[in-house]
C-alpha positions as CSV (number, residue, x, y, z in Angstrom):
1,M,0.0,0.0,0.0
2,T,1.3,3.4,-1.0
3,Y,1.9,5.5,2.1
4,R,-0.1,8.6,2.8
5,H,-0.4,10.6,6.0
6,V,-3.7,9.7,7.7
7,D,-5.5,10.5,10.9
8,M,-6.7,8.0,13.4
9,Q,-9.9,7.3,11.4
10,G,-7.9,6.5,8.3
11,N,-8.7,9.8,6.5
12,V,-6.0,11.0,4.3
13,I,-4.3,14.2,5.5
14,P,-3.6,16.4,2.4
15,L,0.1,16.9,3.0
16,P,3.0,15.6,0.9
17,V,5.1,12.7,2.1
18,S,8.6,14.0,2.7
19,K,11.5,13.1,4.9
20,V,11.7,12.0,8.5
21,V,14.0,13.9,10.8
22,C,15.2,12.1,13.9
23,I,17.0,12.7,17.1
24,G,19.2,10.1,18.8
25,R,20.0,10.0,22.5
26,N,17.1,12.1,23.8
27,Y,16.3,10.0,26.9
28,L,18.9,9.4,29.5
29,D,17.7,5.8,30.3
30,H,18.2,4.8,26.6
31,I,21.6,6.5,26.6
32,Q,22.6,4.4,29.6
33,E,21.3,1.1,28.2
34,M,23.3,1.7,25.0
35,N,26.5,2.7,27.0
36,A,26.5,5.9,25.0
37,T,27.4,9.5,26.0
38,V,25.1,12.5,26.3
39,S,25.3,14.7,23.3
40,E,25.7,18.4,24.1
41,A,23.9,19.4,20.9
42,P,20.9,17.3,19.5
43,L,22.2,14.2,17.6
44,L,20.3,14.5,14.3
45,F,19.8,12.1,11.4
46,M,17.3,11.6,8.6
47,K,15.3,8.9,6.9
48,P,14.1,9.3,3.3
49,A,10.4,9.1,2.2
50,A,11.0,5.5,1.1
51,A,11.5,4.6,4.8
52,I,7.9,5.6,5.7
53,C,5.2,3.0,5.9
54,H,2.0,2.5,7.9
55,M,2.4,1.0,11.4
56,H,-1.0,-0.5,11.3
57,E,0.1,-2.8,8.4
58,P,2.4,-5.7,9.2
59,I,5.9,-4.4,10.1
60,A,8.4,-6.0,7.7
61,V,11.9,-6.4,9.1
62,P,15.1,-7.6,7.3
63,T,16.1,-11.1,8.4
64,D,19.6,-11.2,6.7
65,K,21.3,-8.3,8.4
66,G,21.4,-9.3,12.1
67,E,19.0,-8.0,14.8
68,C,16.4,-5.4,13.9
69,H,15.4,-3.4,17.0
70,N,12.3,-1.5,18.0
71,E,12.6,2.2,19.0
72,L,9.2,3.7,19.7
73,E,8.9,7.4,19.6
74,V,6.4,10.3,19.6
75,S,6.1,11.6,16.0
76,V,5.2,15.1,14.9
77,L,3.7,15.9,11.5
78,L,4.4,19.4,10.1
79,K,1.9,21.2,7.9
80,S,4.1,24.1,6.8
81,S,7.8,24.6,6.2
82,L,10.2,26.0,8.8
83,K,13.6,27.7,8.6
84,N,15.2,29.4,11.6
85,A,11.9,29.2,13.3
86,S,10.8,30.7,16.5
87,V,9.0,28.7,19.2
88,D,5.7,30.3,18.1
89,E,6.3,29.5,14.5
90,V,7.0,25.8,15.4
91,K,3.7,25.6,17.3
92,S,1.8,27.0,14.3
93,A,3.4,24.6,11.9
94,I,2.4,21.4,13.7
95,W,-0.5,19.4,12.2
96,G,-0.6,16.7,14.8
97,I,1.2,14.0,16.7
98,G,1.4,10.2,16.6
99,L,3.8,7.4,17.1
100,G,6.6,6.1,15.0
101,L,9.1,3.2,15.1
102,D,12.7,4.0,14.3
103,L,13.6,0.5,13.2
104,T,17.3,0.0,13.7
105,L,19.6,-2.8,12.4
106,R,21.6,-3.0,15.6
107,D,24.4,-5.2,14.4
108,V,24.9,-3.1,11.4
109,Q,24.9,0.1,13.5
110,A,27.5,-1.4,15.9
111,A,29.8,-2.1,13.0
112,L,29.3,1.4,11.6
113,K,30.0,3.0,15.0
114,K,33.2,0.9,15.4
115,Q,34.4,2.2,12.0
116,G,33.4,5.8,12.8
117,Q,30.9,5.8,9.9
118,P,27.4,7.3,9.6
119,W,24.3,5.3,10.6
120,E,22.2,5.4,7.4
121,R,22.7,1.8,6.5
122,A,21.3,0.8,9.9
123,K,18.6,3.5,10.2
124,S,17.4,4.6,6.7
125,F,16.5,1.5,4.8
126,D,13.1,1.1,3.1
127,N,10.2,0.7,5.5
128,S,12.4,1.6,8.5
129,A,9.9,4.3,9.8
130,P,6.4,2.7,10.4
131,L,4.1,5.6,11.5
132,S,0.7,5.5,13.2
133,G,-2.1,7.8,12.2
134,F,-1.9,11.3,13.6
135,V,-4.2,13.2,16.0
136,P,-4.8,16.9,15.5
137,I,-2.6,19.1,17.7
138,E,-5.7,20.9,19.0
139,T,-6.6,17.7,20.9
140,V,-3.3,17.6,22.7
141,E,-3.1,19.5,26.0
142,D,0.6,19.3,26.7
143,L,3.4,18.0,24.5
144,E,5.6,17.7,27.6
145,D,3.3,15.4,29.4
146,L,2.7,12.5,27.0
147,H,3.0,8.8,28.0
148,F,3.6,6.1,25.4
149,T,4.0,2.4,25.6
150,L,5.2,-0.5,23.4
151,S,4.2,-4.1,24.1
152,I,5.6,-7.1,22.3
153,N,3.8,-10.4,22.6
154,G,1.7,-9.1,25.5
155,K,4.7,-7.8,27.6
156,V,5.6,-4.1,28.0
157,R,9.0,-3.5,26.4
158,Q,9.1,0.3,26.3
159,Q,7.5,3.1,28.4
160,G,8.2,6.7,27.7
161,H,7.2,10.1,29.1
162,T,8.0,13.2,27.0
163,E,8.7,15.2,30.2
164,L,11.9,13.2,30.5
165,M,13.2,14.3,27.1
166,L,16.6,16.0,27.2
167,H,15.5,18.2,24.3
168,K,11.8,19.0,24.4
169,I,9.7,18.8,21.3
170,I,9.1,22.5,20.4
171,P,12.6,23.8,21.0
172,L,14.0,20.7,19.3
173,I,12.1,21.4,16.1
174,A,13.2,25.0,16.3
175,H,16.8,23.9,16.5
176,M,16.4,21.4,13.6
177,S,15.1,24.3,11.5
178,S,18.2,26.3,12.2
179,I,20.3,23.5,10.7
180,F,18.2,22.7,7.6
181,T,14.8,23.6,6.2
182,L,11.9,21.5,7.4
183,D,9.2,21.0,4.8
184,S,5.5,20.6,4.8
185,G,4.8,16.9,5.3
186,D,8.0,16.3,7.2
187,V,7.7,14.0,10.2
188,V,9.9,14.5,13.3
189,L,10.7,11.5,15.5
190,T,11.6,12.7,18.9
191,G,13.7,10.0,20.5
192,T,13.2,6.7,22.2
193,P,13.4,5.6,25.9
194,K,15.0,2.4,27.2
195,G,13.7,-1.0,26.2
196,V,15.0,-1.4,22.7
197,G,15.2,-5.1,21.6
198,E,14.9,-7.5,18.7
199,L,11.8,-7.7,16.6
200,C,11.2,-11.2,15.1
201,P,8.7,-12.4,12.5
202,G,5.5,-13.5,14.3
203,D,5.8,-11.0,17.1
204,T,2.6,-9.2,18.0
205,V,3.0,-5.4,18.6
206,V,0.8,-2.9,20.5
207,A,1.8,0.8,20.5
208,S,-0.2,3.3,22.6
209,L,-0.1,7.1,23.2
210,D,-2.0,8.0,26.3
211,T,-5.7,8.1,25.4
212,H,-5.0,9.4,21.9
213,L,-4.3,6.2,20.0
214,D,-3.6,2.5,20.0
215,V,-2.1,0.5,17.2
216,N,-2.2,-3.3,17.0
217,T,0.1,-4.9,14.4
218,E,2.5,-7.8,13.8
219,V,6.0,-8.4,12.6
220,V,6.7,-10.2,9.3
221,A,9.9,-11.0,7.4
222,Q,10.8,-8.5,4.7
């Protein structure tokens, strides 16, 4: 199925499908579980449009490149472009929020890190950014008080709270816009908490964002 941004009722949101802009190391507990260091400036990377797919469809993971890990994150859909944006401009540019999985080929990433190379081979492959539907920003009371959960085969694997972000959503997007232009239809993935682990074909997946949304899906081989 060709990806289009949709709301939680499955209605198409009339915005282009563009890039995904991500931040790494935005929750201290995840930094600690990965034995990584805190980045003074936000650690940014991107996924191309070909990485985006629907989370409610089966999640296809590669089976020939080592372990593929889950990283559940709050996602933000932008309805207008931003460059050197103020906090108020960022707030006005948000269409809505949802959830996204930053699928990561962990063995590939470890080898790239060891060689001092970029992460794209581990992070930016086709279908590496499954996204839920989005809820309008007007229905969200506080972006800094959102709880989200990922359960695999009926067991909670990840629990996050946006209050614990090292770089909060609005100033993070403003910072991103000072580095490169953010376009209408871009999606921002805002970082993952601890609990990353291998996804295997046959796994059942439930992703939840407070009372806003629930997605039930499964993992299949790519």
